[in-house]
C-alpha positions in Angstrom: 69.4 86.4 25.2 66.2 88.4 25.7 64.3 88.3 29.0 60.7 89.5 28.7 59.7 91.8 31.5 56.2 93.2 32.3 55.0 96.3 34.2 51.9 94.4 35.2 53.2 91.1 36.4 56.1 91.4 38.9 55.8 87.7 39.9 56.5 86.7 36.3 59.4 89.1 36.2 60.8 87.4 39.3 60.5 83.9 37.8 62.0 84.9 34.5 65.0 86.7 36.0 65.5 84.0 38.6 65.7 81.4 35.9 68.1 83.4 33.8 70.4 84.3 36.7 70.5 81.0 38.6 71.1 78.8 35.5 74.2 80.7 34.4 77.5 79.0 35.1 79.7 82.0 34.6 81.9 83.3 37.4 81.3 87.1 36.9 78.1 89.0 36.7 77.6 92.6 35.8 74.2 94.1 36.1 73.5 97.5 34.5 70.8 98.9 36.7 70.4 102.3 35.0 67.1 101.7 33.3 65.2 99.1 35.2 62.2 100.2 37.1 62.9 100.6 40.9 60.6 97.6 41.5 62.5 95.3 39.0 65.8 96.5 40.4 64.7 95.5 44.0 63.6 92.1 42.6 67.0 91.6 41.1 68.7 92.3 44.4 66.4 89.9 46.1 67.4 87.2 43.6 71.1 87.9 44.0 70.8 87.5 47.7 69.6 83.9 47.3 72.0 81.2 48.4 71.5 79.4 45.1 73.2 82.2 43.2 76.8 81.0 42.7 78.6 83.8 41.0 82.0 84.5 42.6 82.0 88.2 41.5 78.9 90.4 41.2 79.0 94.1 40.3 76.2 96.6 39.7 76.8 99.4 37.1 74.8 102.6 37.2 74.9 105.6 34.8 73.2 108.6 36.5 71.2 111.2 34.6 72.7 114.5 33.7 69.2 116.1 33.2 65.6 115.0 33.3 62.9 115.4 30.7 63.1 118.8 28.9 63.9 120.6 32.2 65.7 123.9 32.0 66.6 126.1 34.9 63.9 128.7 35.7 61.1 126.5 34.2 58.6 124.2 35.9 59.5 120.8 37.2 60.4 118.0 34.6 57.7 115.5 34.1 58.7 111.8 34.3 55.4 110.1 34.9 51.7 110.9 35.3 49.1 109.2 37.4 49.3 106.0 39.6 47.9 102.7 38.2 48.4 100.6 41.3 50.3 100.4 44.6 51.8 97.1 45.7 54.5 95.7 47.9 57.6 94.6 46.0 58.0 90.9 45.5 60.3 89.6 48.3 59.9 92.7 50.4 56.4 92.3 52.0 57.7 92.9 55.5 55.9 91.7 58.7 52.9 93.8 59.4 51.3 93.7 62.9 47.6 94.5 63.2 48.2 96.3 66.5 50.8 98.8 65.3 50.2 102.1 63.6 51.8 102.8 60.2 54.9 104.8 59.5 55.6 105.7 55.8 59.0 106.7 54.6 59.3 108.2 51.1 62.5 109.0 49.3 61.1 111.7 47.1 62.3 112.5 43.6 60.4 114.6 41.1 57.3 112.5 40.8 55.2 114.3 43.5 51.9 113.1 42.2 53.0 109.5 42.9 54.3 110.4 46.3 51.1 112.3 47.2 49.0 109.3 46.1 51.0 107.0 48.4 50.4 109.3 51.3 46.6 109.5 50.6 46.3 105.7 50.1 48.3 104.6 53.2 47.1 107.4 55.5 50.1 106.9 57.7 50.1 107.8 61.4 53.7 109.1 61.0 55.3 110.3 57.8 58.9 110.9 56.8 59.8 112.6 53.6 63.4 112.5 52.4 65.1 114.7 49.8 68.6 114.5 48.4 70.8 117.2 49.9 72.3 119.7 47.5 75.9 118.4 48.0 74.7 114.7 47.6 72.5 115.4 44.6 73.5 115.1 40.9 71.8 118.4 40.2 71.8 121.2 42.8 69.2 123.4 41.1 66.7 120.5 41.0 67.5 119.7 44.7 66.4 123.2 45.6 63.1 122.8 43.9 62.7 119.5 45.7 63.3 121.2 49.0 60.6 123.8 48.3 58.1 121.1 47.3 58.7 119.1 50.5 58.2 122.1 52.7 54.6 122.2 51.5 53.8 119.1 53.6 53.7 120.5 57.1 52.8 117.2 58.8 55.9 115.3 57.6 59.2 114.9 59.3 61.8 115.8 56.7 65.3 114.2 56.3 68.1 114.2 53.8 69.6 111.4 52.0 72.4 110.9 49.4 72.1 110.1 45.7 75.7 108.9 45.8 76.6 107.4 49.1 74.9 104.1 50.1 76.6 103.8 53.4 75.4 107.2 54.5 71.8 106.3 53.6 71.9 103.0 55.3 73.1 104.7 58.5 70.7 107.6 58.5 67.5 105.7 57.4 68.5 102.9 59.7 68.3 105.3 62.6 64.7 106.2 61.7 63.8 102.5 61.4 65.5 101.6 64.8 63.7 104.5 66.6 60.2 103.4 65.3 60.0 99.7 64.5 58.9 98.8 68.0 55.8 100.9 67.7 55.1 101.1 64.0 54.7 99.0 60.9 57.2 100.6 58.6 56.7 101.0 54.8 59.4 102.5 52.6 59.0 103.8 49.1 62.2 104.7 47.2 61.3 107.2 44.5 64.6 108.8 43.7 67.6 107.5 41.8 68.8 103.9 41.6 71.7 104.3 44.1 69.3 105.5 46.8 67.0 102.6 45.9 69.8 100.2 46.4 70.3 101.6 49.9 66.7 100.7 50.7 67.3 97.2 49.5 70.2 97.0 52.1 67.9 98.4 54.8 65.2 95.7 54.0 67.9 93.0 54.3 68.9 94.3 57.7 65.3 94.8 58.8 63.2 92.1 57.2 60.0 93.3 59.0 60.2 96.5 56.9 58.0 96.5 53.7 59.0 98.2 50.5 56.2 99.4 48.3 56.0 100.6 44.6 53.6 102.9 42.9 53.2 102.0 39.3 52.7 105.0 37.1 49.9 105.3 34.5 52.1 107.0 31.9 55.9 107.5 31.5 57.6 110.2 29.5 59.1 107.8 27.0 59.9 110.6 24.5 62.2 112.6 26.8 62.8 110.9 30.1 66.4 111.7 30.8 69.9 112.2 29.4 72.9 110.2 30.7 76.1 111.4 32.3 79.5 110.5 30.8 80.5 108.3 33.7 79.3 105.3 35.7 79.3 103.9 39.2 80.6 100.4 39.8 79.4 98.8 43.0 80.3 95.3 44.4 77.2 93.5 45.5 78.7 93.2 49.0 77.9 96.8 49.6 74.2 95.9 49.6 74.0 92.2 50.4 75.7 90.7 53.4 75.6 87.0 52.9 
């Protein structure tokens, strides 16, 4: 069966995916999350957290990238996307914004710095956290080093490290940032790295429903040469993200 998805209409995506998932009478569900947009991935997790979903066994499958775009060591950064068309809260993750609180923005940065910079300019946060994948927790150590150098250019940000492999570690570390600030700030998080780190933000939002997750839709994607796959996959039980 084919489910039509749209970059422009996330509400339609929610409805179409919800109907497809909740009308199935199978016991086992496997979702390959490798090539969904981060926004659609988060929407799928929100649907799977619904009490109406009756699968007895749900697993997420993810194949990481071995390399991005036409990147080679010693050259400039790979380009994955260009421009920002719109910024919106992800369906199901609007959070609870108080008019008397300042804004704290947390970005899990990947290689799309233009999108990250646009988020910062649009939100004008009172407090900013920029996260990068540590070399040991990244799928590519040379790209991780480029990431570090780029992040250091933003002197007003508090930097932290996260993992592209370990959800539990991310939930713990980013949860600390949320716990320390949620009393005084409205918190917005934008996951802009790999899908495993995005899943950790879905888990954070379930634990802290007042947190908002936002998504910056790109103007143009590198559809000719986006990435190459690894020769292995991750298998994750949904219980690692959703605590029903």
